[in-house]
Each structure stands twice: as structure tokens, then as C-alpha cells.
N, C-alpha and C positions, 0 to 999 in steps of 0.2 A: 773684639777680634780674638780668635783663638788659633793656635798652631798645632798641626799634626805632622809628624814625620811618618811617611808611608814607605816601609821597606817591604821587600818580597824576595822569595827564592834565595835565601842566604846559603843554603846547601852546605852545611857543615859536613866536612869530609871531602868536599871539593872547593874549599874556601881559600882565600888569600889572607893569611894572618895579618899582613901589613894593612890591608884594607879594613879588616875587622877592627884593629886597634884605632885607626884613624876615624872610623865611623863612630866608635864609642866616644872618643874624645870630642868629636864634632857635636854629637847629641848632648853630651853632658855639659858642654859649654853653652849651647843655645837653648836647651831645656824646653822642648815642646810640651804642650799640655798632655799629649798622648803619643806614644810610639805604636804604630800599627804594623804588624808583620803578617802579610797575607799568604802564609803557607810555604811549604818546602823548607822546613828548618834543617833537614838533613838530606844527604845524598842517597842513602840506602837504608835509612831507619835502623842503623846498627847502634848498639849501646854506646860505644865510644863517641859516635857522632852526636847522639842525643846528649851525652854529657857535655860536649863542647857547646852545643846550642843552649843547654840549660845554664851553663856558666855565663854565657853571653847575656841571656835574659836577666839572670840574677844580678850581674854587675850593673845593668841599667836600672833595675829596680832598687838596688842598694844605694844608688846615687839619688834616689827620690823620683825617678821617672815612672810614669804609669805605662804599662805595656799590655796590649791586647793582640792576641794571635789566633790564627786558625790553622788547622793541618792542611798539608798539600798531598798530592798523590805520592811524592817521594817520601813522605812520612809514614807510609804503609809499606811493610816489608815486601820486597819483590820476589826474592828467591826462597825465603822461609815460608813454604806453602802453608804449613799448619798455622803458623802465627798470622799469616796474611788473611786467612779465612775465619779463624776462630777468635783471635785477639788482635785485629789489625791496628788499632790505635792504643794498645796497652802501654807501649813505651812512651808515646806522646803524652798520655795522661799521667804517667809517672814522672816524666822529666820536665814537661813544659806546662801543662795545665790540665787538670781533671775535667774542666768544663769545656765542652765542645761547642757550646753556643754562648761565648762570653759576652758580657754586657758592661759598658762603661757609660756613666752619665755624669755630667757636670752642669754648671750653670748655663752653658751655651751649647753643649754637645750631648747627643744620645747616639751611641755606637753599638751595633750588634754584629757579632761574628757568627757565621754559619759554616759548618763543615760540609764541604762538597766532595771530599775524598772517599772513595769506595773500594772495597776488596775486589769486586768483580770486573773492574776496569783497570787497565794498566796506567793510563794517563788521563782519561776523560773523567768529568765530574757529573754529579747528580744532586738534585735537591728533592727531598721527599715531602709529602703532604703535611706531616707533623712539623717540619721546619717552616713550611709556608704559614701554618697557623701561628708558629712562634713569631715570625716576622710581623704579622698583623697584630698580634696581641701585645708584643713588647713595645711597639711604637704607638699603640692606641692612646695611652695615657700621657704621652710626651707633649708638653706645651708647644703650641704652634711656632713660637719664636726660636725654638732650639733647632740646630742643624742635625738632621737625621742621616746617619751614615750606616750602610750595610757593607760588611767585609766578607769576601769569599776568596778562596784560592783561584778557582776557575771562574773566568768571566761569564756572565749570564748571556752574552752575545757572541755571535761569530765574529772573530777579530781578523782584520787584514794583516797578513805577515808576508815577508819575502818581497823580492823585487817585482813580482807579478801581482802583488796584493791579493794572493789567494786567501780564501776565508777558512778559518779554523772551524772545528766542530763546536756546536753550541752545547751548553750544559744540558743534561737530561731534564725533562719536564720544563723546558725553556718557557713555553707560553704561560703555563700555570705559575711559574716563578715570577714572571714579569707582572702578572696580575696581582700577586701578593705584594710586590714592591710598589706598584702603583697605588693599591689600596692603602698601604701603610704610609704613603706620602714621603718616601725616601728621597732625600735631596742628592746624595752622593753615593755612588757604588765604587768601592775600592777592590781591586783584584790584582793578580799577578799571572803566574804560570807560563807565559810565553816569552819571558825575558825581554820584553819590549815596553818602553814607555809609550803611552797613547792616551789621548783625551778627546772626548766627543760627547755631545748631547745624546741621551738615549733615544730621543724621538727622531733624531737624524738617522738612527739605525733601524728602529722598529716603531711603527706608527703608534701602537698602543702601549708603549713601554713605560709611560708615566714620566713625571717631571724630575728625572735624575740626570746628574752629570757623571759620565763613566770615566774613571781615572784608572789607568793601568800603570803598574810599576815594572821597571826592569829588574834585573838581579842586583842586589845590593853588595854582596861580598863573594859571589861564586866565581870560579875560573871558567865556568861553562858559559862562554860568551858567544853571541852571534857575531858575525863578521863585522857589522857596522855599529856595534854598541860597546860601551864600557860599563863597568859597575856603576850603578846609579840608584838614586831614590828620589821620592817626591817630597817637597816641603809645601804644605798646604796651609794657607791662611783662610779660615772660614770667617770672613768679615761679617756676614749675616747668612741666613739660609738661602738668600738669593744673590749672593755675591761672594766669589771665591777667587783668591790669588793662588796660582800654582807655579812653583819654581822647581826646575829640575837641577839636581846636583850630580855631577859625574866625576869619576875618578880620573886624575891626570898624572898618575905615577907617584906623586908625593903628597897628595891630599885631594879632597873633594872641592871642585870649583863650580861656581854658579853657571848654569846653562840657560836653556830656554825659560822665559818667564812670560806668563800671560794672566790676564784678568778675565773672568767669566761672570756674566750677569744673566739672571733668569727673568724673562719678561712676562711670566705667567703661562707661557706655553712651551718655550724651548730655551735652552742655554745658548748664549752667544759669546764669542770671544770679542772683547772690546777692540774697536777699530784702531785705537791709539796705542795698542800694545804690539810689540814685535811678533812676527810670525814664528 
């Protein structure tokens, strides 16, 4: 069994320093095999914000933790029009990671990150055909027993948000992206963007989505909170590639406390929440 800490939308520049400190201490004490950060490292892609985000990542790595991240739409400059269209992720590549399709592989895990942030959209995401080829090619040689995980900032599906459960926009080239994910045999899809924790089998959402468990993270450290959520992150135990434990940890003013916990199993067609686990 291996453990993954799934963070998202840390938004340095609109972060709570106390939450950041507590999160670092929590991670360094429990030592997951991998820390995933699914985008929006900064609030407005400014140098000072990137320096804060860089220092956060470097402190985790200096403690011996592996970190894999992808850019979010907030990591592309909004008001600096020249930089937005000519060098949209130059600062991300300088301060966070020069690799926009990062890869992590261990004895039990194979994890690929894909950049969905684009200059031409303010908040929506897209996947291009080259990235779809990368998804297929990187996972092709991965042994069957390993858990295959794809990380994006924007979810590949329309997500229910708000009291009326209205659906968000889907990522650009949605159907082609899902075909690539299905062809690659991806087991888990990790994303953020909407500041809400959420989990569901992909085939519950789209019939031809492939055998993936969709896991969304809320915002880990930002003060940009929706009315009914606190800062939170996901703690994932990949028991096997067909059995996953998911624990939500939320901020309670003085530290992170365990919240909802569930076990999911894959029956060969769809992921199911175990009936003996709390809702």
C-alpha cells in the first residue's frame, strides 16, 4: 500500500500562513510517498507569489518528500498581456518546475501530470493532441500491477457545484481526452480548480470514460473559500490498483482534522464505495 497527499489550489498571495505551516508539519510527520499539487500555485502569477510557492515546494523536497505539480489557470499572468500570450508559464517553469508534463514512478505508482492551463482562456482548460499521445505513450510500458494516476488542474468532466448542483464547463477536447485516458488504462484522475472535494467513478459520469476514479481536491491553503468549505486536502491510500482508501483532512482553526473516509473498490467495470464505510 502506498500513500499520496493530494493538494490543490494553494494560491500563494491569497494564502493563510498558519495553514501553510501546519500543512508542512503534517506532511513532514506522516511522510507520504508522493505529494501531488494539482495547480494554482499562485493567485496572480506574480514573482513574489511564485517565490513563496517555490519556497514551500523546496521545504517539502528538502525534507525528503517527492512532489509532483502541474500549473493552473491562476499560474498564467492575467493582467500582464504580453507575458500572458508570449511567455505564459515562464515564471512557473523558473520557480516551480521546467517540466510541464512531470512523471513519477515507483514500485507501486506511475503518475503523470498534464498542463491544462492556456493563455487564450481566463479560467477554462484544454488538452491538446500531443498531450493525449503523451498520456498513451507514458503509461504504455507501465506494468499492470502499478496504480496509474493522471494529474490535471482542470477536471476532465463537468462537475456539480453549488446548491443547485449546476454543472461546470468541461475541459476542451473532452471526448478525445477521455479516450486517451481509457486507452492508457488510468486508474485515478486527480484535479482541483473548483475548490471543492469530490469523488466519483468516471463511468457514473460519462459512459465511455474508462475505468478511472475521479478525485477532486478543495483548496489546501487559500483564503478563497466557498461558503460551505474549509481548507482541505486528500489523503489517498492506493492499496492496489483496484482498491483505494480516501480520507479528507480539513482545517479546524488550529490544525488539520480527519473528516470523511471511504474505501473504493473496482469490480472490473466501475468503482464502488464500500457499503461498510461511512457516507
